[in-house]
C-alpha positions in Angstrom: -16.6 -85.1 61.7 -19.1 -88.0 61.2 -19.4 -86.9 57.5 -15.7 -87.2 57.0 -15.6 -90.7 58.6 -18.4 -92.0 56.2 -16.7 -90.4 53.2 -13.4 -92.1 54.2 -15.1 -95.4 54.7 -16.7 -95.1 51.2 -13.4 -94.2 49.6 -11.7 -97.2 51.2 -14.5 -99.4 49.9 -14.3 -97.9 46.5 -10.5 -98.5 46.5 -11.0 -102.1 47.4 -13.5 -102.5 44.6 -11.1 -101.0 42.1 -8.2 -103.1 43.3 -10.4 -106.2 43.0 -11.3 -105.3 39.4 -7.6 -104.6 38.5 -6.6 -107.9 40.1 -9.3 -109.8 38.3 -8.2 -108.2 35.0 -4.6 -109.1 35.6 -5.6 -112.7 36.5 -7.6 -113.0 33.3 -4.8 -111.6 31.2 -2.3 -114.0 32.8 -4.6 -116.9 32.1 -5.1 -115.8 28.4 -1.4 -115.5 27.9 -0.7 -118.9 29.4 -3.2 -120.5 27.1 -1.8 -118.7 24.0 1.8 -119.7 24.8 0.7 -123.4 25.0 -1.1 -123.3 21.6 0.6 -125.0 18.7 2.6 -122.9 16.3 0.0 -123.2 13.6 -1.9 -120.4 15.3 1.1 -118.0 14.9 2.0 -116.3 11.7 4.6 -118.3 9.8 7.1 -116.6 7.4 6.2 -117.3 3.7 8.4 -118.5 0.9 6.4 -117.3 -2.1 4.9 -114.1 -3.5 1.4 -113.1 -2.6 -1.3 -110.8 -4.1 0.1 -107.8 -2.2 3.4 -108.2 -3.9 1.7 -108.2 -7.3 -0.5 -105.2 -6.4 2.4 -103.0 -5.4 3.2 -102.4 -9.1 1.3 -100.1 -11.5 0.4 -101.3 -14.9 -0.1 -99.4 -18.2 0.7 -95.9 -17.1 2.3 -92.8 -18.6 5.6 -91.4 -17.6 6.6 -87.8 -18.1 7.0 -86.9 -21.7 4.2 -89.2 -22.8 6.2 -92.4 -22.6 4.0 -95.5 -21.9 5.0 -98.0 -19.3 3.7 -101.6 -19.1 4.7 -102.1 -15.5 6.5 -100.2 -12.8 6.0 -97.8 -9.9 4.2 -94.7 -11.2 4.6 -92.6 -8.1 8.4 -93.1 -8.2 8.5 -92.7 -12.0 10.1 -96.1 -12.3 9.4 -98.2 -15.4 10.5 -101.8 -15.6 11.6 -102.9 -19.1 12.0 -106.5 -20.4 15.3 -108.3 -19.8 16.7 -111.1 -21.9 17.5 -113.1 -18.8 13.9 -113.3 -17.6 13.1 -116.3 -19.8 16.0 -118.3 -18.3 14.6 -118.1 -14.8 12.8 -121.3 -13.7 11.0 -121.9 -10.4 12.6 -124.7 -8.5 15.9 -124.6 -10.5 19.1 -122.8 -9.6 19.6 -119.4 -11.0 22.0 -119.7 -14.0 25.6 -118.8 -13.3 25.6 -115.9 -15.8 22.8 -114.1 -14.0 23.9 -112.0 -10.9 21.7 -112.4 -7.8 21.7 -108.7 -6.8 18.8 -107.5 -4.6 16.2 -105.0 -5.7 17.7 -101.5 -6.3 14.6 -99.7 -5.1 12.3 -100.0 -2.2 9.2 -102.1 -2.8 6.6 -103.8 -0.5 7.8 -107.3 -1.4 10.4 -107.1 1.4 7.9 -107.5 4.2 8.2 -109.1 7.6 6.1 -112.0 6.3 8.8 -113.2 3.9 11.2 -115.8 5.3 14.5 -114.1 6.0 16.5 -116.7 4.3 15.3 -115.5 0.9 16.2 -112.5 -1.2 13.9 -110.6 -3.6 15.6 -109.8 -7.0 14.2 -108.0 -10.0 15.1 -109.0 -13.5 13.3 -106.8 -16.0 9.6 -107.3 -15.4 10.0 -110.3 -13.2 10.4 -110.6 -9.4 12.4 -113.6 -8.2 12.6 -115.0 -4.7 16.0 -116.8 -4.3 17.9 -118.5 -1.6 21.3 -116.7 -1.7 23.5 -119.6 -0.5 22.3 -122.1 -3.1 21.0 -119.6 -5.8 17.8 -121.8 -5.8 14.8 -120.0 -7.3 12.0 -120.4 -4.8 9.3 -118.4 -6.6 8.9 -116.3 -9.7 6.3 -113.4 -10.2 5.8 -112.2 -13.8 4.6 -108.6 -13.3 3.2 -108.4 -16.8 0.8 -111.3 -16.2 -2.9 -110.4 -16.1 -3.0 -111.5 -12.5 -0.9 -113.4 -9.9 -2.5 -116.8 -10.6 -2.2 -116.9 -14.4 1.3 -115.8 -15.4 1.8 -115.3 -19.1 4.2 -117.6 -20.8 7.6 -116.0 -21.3 8.0 -114.5 -24.7 11.1 -115.6 -26.6 13.7 -112.9 -26.7 17.1 -113.0 -28.4 20.1 -113.1 -26.2 22.4 -110.2 -26.4 
């Protein structure tokens, strides 16, 4: 009987210790969350209004399609090749999209539609160029030439005849 009493006393003491640890952890978590909620918004992730390196890296360059066809840029795994479009040269960052160019969204799934992009913008593909536009005003916020050697040094648009 005495053995059971000492075991019960130890288990009660153990329970109190565990409850104390859980209480301290809850208090610490509460304090942490209170501090995080009062921090300025600069510490939180802000939606972006431009293309980033990950958008450029999604696309494959200089690959071969079935039948031996070469592709400058596209999505190799999906067997999608992007070909030049005559409207690409008419798209200018900071200017409205010309009226004769439709502002249709991308017709295939790409990583450029991430949760980091500001929801007010739409990603559109014209030939080998990605465009971030504001649908209400048709203002071109950013342009990404997928045939450029990298994201920071886009190649000048080559003159193409209008069809």
